C-alpha positions as CSV (number, residue, x, y, z in Angstrom):
1,M,149.6,112.7,138.9
2,S,153.2,113.4,138.0
3,R,154.2,117.0,137.2
4,R,156.3,116.0,134.3
5,P,153.3,115.2,131.9
6,I,151.6,118.4,133.2
7,I,154.6,120.5,132.3
8,G,154.7,118.8,128.9
9,A,151.0,119.5,128.3
10,V,151.6,123.2,129.2
11,N,154.5,123.3,126.6
12,A,152.4,121.6,123.9
13,S,149.5,123.9,124.5
14,N,151.6,127.0,124.4
15,C,152.7,126.2,120.8
16,A,149.1,126.3,119.6
17,F,148.3,129.3,121.9
18,E,151.0,131.3,120.3
19,A,149.8,130.3,116.8
20,A,146.4,131.5,117.7
21,T,147.5,134.9,118.8
22,R,148.6,135.8,115.3
23,R,109.2,140.8,111.8
24,I,107.1,141.4,112.6
25,A,105.5,141.1,109.1
26,T,102.8,143.5,108.3
27,N,99.9,143.4,105.9
28,Q,100.0,145.7,102.8
29,L,98.4,148.9,103.8
30,R,95.9,151.0,101.9
31,S,97.6,154.3,103.0
32,F,101.1,155.2,104.1
33,S,100.1,156.3,107.6
34,S,98.3,153.4,109.3
35,T,100.2,150.5,110.8
36,P,99.2,148.1,113.5
37,S,100.6,148.7,117.0
38,R,103.7,146.7,118.0
39,N,104.9,145.0,121.1
40,A,107.8,147.0,122.5
41,Q,109.5,143.8,123.7
42,Q,109.9,142.6,120.1
43,V,111.7,145.7,119.0
44,A,115.3,146.8,119.7
45,H,115.8,149.4,122.3
46,F,119.1,151.0,123.3
47,T,120.1,152.6,126.6
48,P,122.2,155.8,127.1
49,T,125.9,155.2,126.4
50,S,129.1,157.1,127.3
51,S,128.9,159.5,124.4
52,T,126.3,161.5,122.5
53,Q,128.0,160.3,119.2
54,L,127.5,156.7,120.1
55,D,123.9,157.4,121.1
56,E,123.2,159.1,117.8
57,L,124.8,156.2,115.9
58,L,122.7,153.6,117.6
59,S,119.6,155.7,117.1
60,T,120.4,155.9,113.4
61,I,120.9,152.1,113.1
62,R,117.6,151.6,114.9
63,M,115.6,154.1,112.8
64,K,117.1,153.5,109.4
65,I,118.2,149.7,109.5
66,I,116.3,147.9,112.2
67,L,112.8,149.4,112.4
68,P,112.2,149.7,108.6
69,S,112.5,145.8,108.5
70,Y,109.2,145.8,110.4
71,L,107.4,147.3,107.5
72,S,105.9,145.5,104.6
73,L,108.1,145.0,101.5
74,T,105.9,147.4,99.7
75,Q,106.3,150.2,102.3
76,R,110.2,149.6,102.4
77,K,110.4,150.0,98.6
78,Q,108.3,153.1,98.8
79,L,110.7,154.7,101.6
80,M,113.6,154.3,99.1
81,S,111.8,155.5,96.0
82,K,112.3,159.0,94.9
83,R,108.9,158.8,93.4
84,Y,107.3,158.8,96.8
85,E,109.5,161.5,98.5
86,K,106.9,164.3,98.5
87,K,104.0,162.0,99.4
88,L,105.9,160.6,102.3
89,A,106.9,164.1,103.5
90,A,103.1,164.9,103.9
91,D,101.9,161.4,104.9
92,P,104.7,159.4,106.5
93,V,104.5,155.7,107.4
94,I,103.8,155.5,111.0
95,I,104.5,152.7,113.6
96,D,103.0,152.7,117.0
97,I,105.2,150.7,119.5
98,D,103.5,150.8,122.9
99,G,102.8,154.4,122.6
100,E,106.0,155.4,120.9
101,I,105.0,156.9,117.6
102,L,107.6,156.5,114.8
103,K,107.3,158.3,111.5
104,F,109.2,157.1,108.4
105,R,109.8,159.4,105.4
106,Y,111.9,159.0,102.3
107,L,115.3,157.4,102.8
108,D,117.7,158.5,100.1
109,P,119.8,155.4,99.6
110,L,122.5,157.4,97.6
111,H,123.0,160.1,100.3
112,G,123.1,158.3,103.6
113,G,119.4,157.6,104.0
114,L,120.1,153.8,104.0
115,P,123.4,153.2,106.0
116,N,125.5,150.1,105.3
117,T,124.6,147.6,108.0
118,Q,128.0,146.0,108.6
119,K,129.9,149.3,108.6
120,S,127.4,151.0,110.9
121,V,127.3,148.0,113.4
122,M,131.1,147.7,113.3
123,K,131.5,151.5,113.8
124,A,129.2,151.2,116.9
125,V,130.9,148.2,118.5
126,T,134.4,149.8,117.9
127,S,133.1,152.9,119.9
128,F,132.0,150.7,122.8
129,E,134.2,151.6,125.9
130,T,132.2,151.5,129.2
131,E,129.9,149.0,130.8
132,D,127.0,151.3,129.8
133,D,128.1,150.9,126.2
134,F,128.4,147.1,126.2
135,V,124.9,146.7,127.6
136,N,123.7,147.6,124.1
137,L,125.7,144.9,122.3
138,R,123.1,142.1,122.5
139,P,120.1,144.3,121.7
140,L,122.1,145.6,118.7
141,L,122.8,142.1,117.4
142,E,119.2,141.0,118.1
143,G,117.9,144.0,116.2
144,I,120.1,143.2,113.2
145,H,119.0,139.5,113.4
146,N,115.4,140.6,113.1
147,T,116.1,142.4,109.9
148,R,117.1,139.0,108.3
149,Q,120.1,140.4,106.8
150,R,123.0,137.8,106.4
151,L,126.3,139.4,107.5
152,D,129.7,138.1,106.2
153,A,131.6,135.5,108.1
154,D,134.6,137.8,108.3
155,F,132.4,140.5,109.9
156,W,131.6,138.3,112.8
157,T,135.2,137.2,113.2
158,K,136.3,140.8,113.3
159,M,133.6,141.7,115.8
160,T,135.0,138.9,118.0
161,R,138.5,140.4,117.8
162,V,137.3,143.9,118.4
163,I,135.1,143.1,121.5
164,G,137.8,140.7,122.8
165,A,140.5,143.3,122.6
166,K,138.4,145.6,124.7
167,G,138.3,143.0,127.5
168,H,134.6,142.0,127.0
169,I,134.8,138.6,125.4
170,Y,132.2,137.3,127.8
171,E,129.6,139.5,126.1
172,M,130.4,137.6,122.9
173,I,129.9,134.3,124.8
174,E,126.6,135.5,125.9
175,C,125.7,136.4,122.3
176,A,126.8,132.9,121.2
177,R,124.6,131.3,123.9
178,R,121.6,133.2,122.3
179,A,122.6,132.4,118.7
180,K,119.1,131.9,117.5
181,A,118.4,135.4,118.5
182,T,121.7,137.2,117.7
183,S,122.9,135.2,114.7
184,Y,126.3,135.0,116.3
185,R,127.6,131.5,115.8
186,L,130.9,129.7,116.6
187,D,130.8,127.6,113.4
188,N,134.1,129.0,112.0
189,S,137.6,127.9,113.1
190,E,139.1,131.4,113.1
191,R,136.2,133.0,114.9
192,L,136.1,130.2,117.5
193,N,139.9,130.4,118.0
194,E,139.8,134.2,118.4
195,M,137.3,133.8,121.1
196,L,139.4,131.2,122.9
197,L,142.5,133.3,122.5
198,Y,140.9,136.2,124.4
199,V,139.6,133.9,127.1
200,Q,143.2,132.6,127.6
201,L,144.6,136.2,127.5
202,M,142.3,137.1,130.4
203,A,144.3,134.6,132.5
204,V,147.6,135.5,131.0
205,E,147.1,139.3,131.6
206,S,146.0,138.7,135.2
207,G,149.5,137.2,135.9
208,W,147.8,133.8,136.2
209,R,145.8,134.9,139.2
210,P,144.0,131.7,140.3
211,S,140.5,133.2,140.3
212,Q,140.9,134.6,136.8
213,T,142.6,131.4,135.5
214,E,139.8,129.3,136.9
215,K,137.1,131.6,135.4
216,A,139.0,131.4,132.0
217,L,138.9,127.6,132.2
218,R,135.1,127.7,133.0
219,W,134.5,129.9,130.0
220,S,136.6,127.8,127.6
221,E,134.6,124.7,128.7
222,M,131.4,126.6,128.2
223,I,132.5,127.5,124.6
224,I,133.2,124.0,123.8
225,E,129.8,122.8,125.1
226,L,128.2,125.4,122.8
227,L,129.9,123.7,119.8
228,E,127.9,120.5,120.3
229,T,124.6,122.4,120.0
230,E,122.7,122.7,116.7
231,A,123.0,126.4,116.5
232,H,126.8,126.2,116.2
233,Q,127.0,123.5,113.7
234,P,128.5,124.6,110.2
235,R,125.8,126.1,108.0
236,S,125.9,123.2,105.5
237,S,125.3,120.7,108.4
238,R,122.5,122.8,109.8
239,A,120.9,122.8,106.4
240,N,121.0,119.1,105.7
241,G,120.9,117.6,109.1
242,S,124.4,116.1,108.7
243,N,127.3,116.4,111.0
244,A,129.6,116.4,108.0
245,T,132.2,119.2,107.7
246,A,135.0,120.0,105.4
247,L,137.4,120.0,108.4
248,S,139.1,116.8,109.5
249,F,137.4,117.2,112.9
250,P,134.2,118.7,114.1
251,L,135.2,121.9,115.9
252,A,134.2,120.5,119.3
253,H,136.8,117.7,118.8
254,D,139.5,119.7,117.0
255,P,142.7,119.3,119.0
256,Q,143.6,122.8,118.2
257,V,140.5,123.9,120.0
258,L,140.9,121.5,122.9
259,I,144.4,122.9,123.5
260,A,142.7,125.9,125.1
261,P,141.1,124.2,128.2
262,L,144.2,122.0,128.5
263,H,146.4,125.1,128.5
264,L,144.3,126.7,131.3
265,A,143.8,123.6,133.4
266,S,147.6,122.9,133.1
267,A,148.4,126.4,134.0
268,L,146.4,126.2,137.1
269,V,148.6,123.4,138.4
270,V,152.0,124.6,137.2
271,K,151.6,128.4,137.5
272,T,149.2,128.9,140.4
273,G,149.8,125.7,142.4
274,V,146.2,124.5,142.4
275,E,146.3,120.7,142.6
276,T,142.7,119.8,143.5
277,E,141.5,116.5,142.4
278,S,139.0,118.0,140.0
279,I,141.7,120.1,138.3
280,L,144.1,117.2,138.0
281,E,141.4,115.1,136.4
282,K,140.7,117.8,133.9
283,V,144.4,118.1,132.9
284,D,144.5,114.3,132.5
285,K,141.2,114.3,130.4
286,Y,142.2,117.1,128.1
287,A,145.8,115.9,127.6
288,R,144.5,112.4,126.7
289,N,142.0,113.8,124.2
290,V,144.5,116.0,122.6
291,V,147.1,113.2,122.3
292,R,144.3,110.9,121.0
293,L,143.0,113.3,118.4
294,W,146.2,115.0,117.2
295,P,147.7,112.8,114.5
296,E,151.2,111.7,115.3
297,G,153.9,113.6,113.5
298,K,151.5,116.3,112.3
299,Q,152.2,120.0,112.8
300,L,149.5,122.5,113.6
301,K,149.0,123.5,110.0
302,E,148.7,119.8,108.9
303,L,145.7,118.9,111.0
304,H,143.3,119.4,108.1
305,K,143.4,118.8,104.5
306,P,146.1,120.9,102.6
307,E,143.6,122.8,100.4
308,L,141.9,124.2,103.5
309,Y,145.0,126.3,104.4
310,Q,145.0,128.0,101.0
311,A,143.6,131.5,100.4
312,R,139.8,132.0,101.0
313,N,139.4,128.6,102.7
314,E,138.6,128.0,106.3
315,M,142.1,127.5,107.8
316,A,143.8,130.1,105.6
317,Y,144.0,132.5,108.6
318,L,146.9,130.3,110.0
319,T,149.0,130.9,106.9
320,S,147.9,134.4,106.0
321,P,146.9,136.2,109.3
322,T,144.4,139.0,108.8
323,N,145.3,142.5,109.4
324,S,141.8,143.7,110.4
């Protein structure tokens, strides 16, 4: 394969790359203090982290956000009702999790008794620094998932950015692979391209070391494969069984997305000198797909309907980058 089309592919991909940089249900109980035993494998557990402050924060999230969701609705209402404060002080709600006895008393929602879930989780992941810290990411998301709280789309995108900036984007890929247990889905253009950005930066920041560039290419391909699965379809499509989307392309076939593996495969040839048959075939395949899907004469911010680039719509992040 000629080097000229490969170099052209790298130049084209760099343009888009630079743009991207910018219950367990319980029966109602006759008394506060008797609850059935729980299976510990079904309840979030956190391992020791690099700081006592982070340990305490994760413990608070577990005790005040995750575990109360395993109580009945009636019990949860009682925990937050001033009316039951004295009664709960004498007779707390008790959960037995494989021998771990947990007692729940009054949680004053006005004075920190019921922490804000999004703020607490974001504070925790922002505090992650070491490998020991990041081990707790998936249990944290699985625990929040089990509360059945729906977190904002912007929250998940910011988390991707925070974790990616810390050099742990693969942990987010793993959470995406377990979307049904973590609620972390790549069904949003900004979130997806944030993830692909940090995958590519791994190769860039290594000085295009072949091993890191090849790894980044594998990860980008893994991400695109995930986009074809049901868990990562846009919410409206999952609800009605349709593949319809407001975007001009499904995310798995969006040329802006396919630029990422093209960029990495091309860089392996041009920047590292890897010219194996399999890599050259990938460059050819991704280049052909991007050329086929990218409408002739269209700029990056013209791939989708104009209204989608306006404020509060899915592609607005390309015209008004977030500062978070």
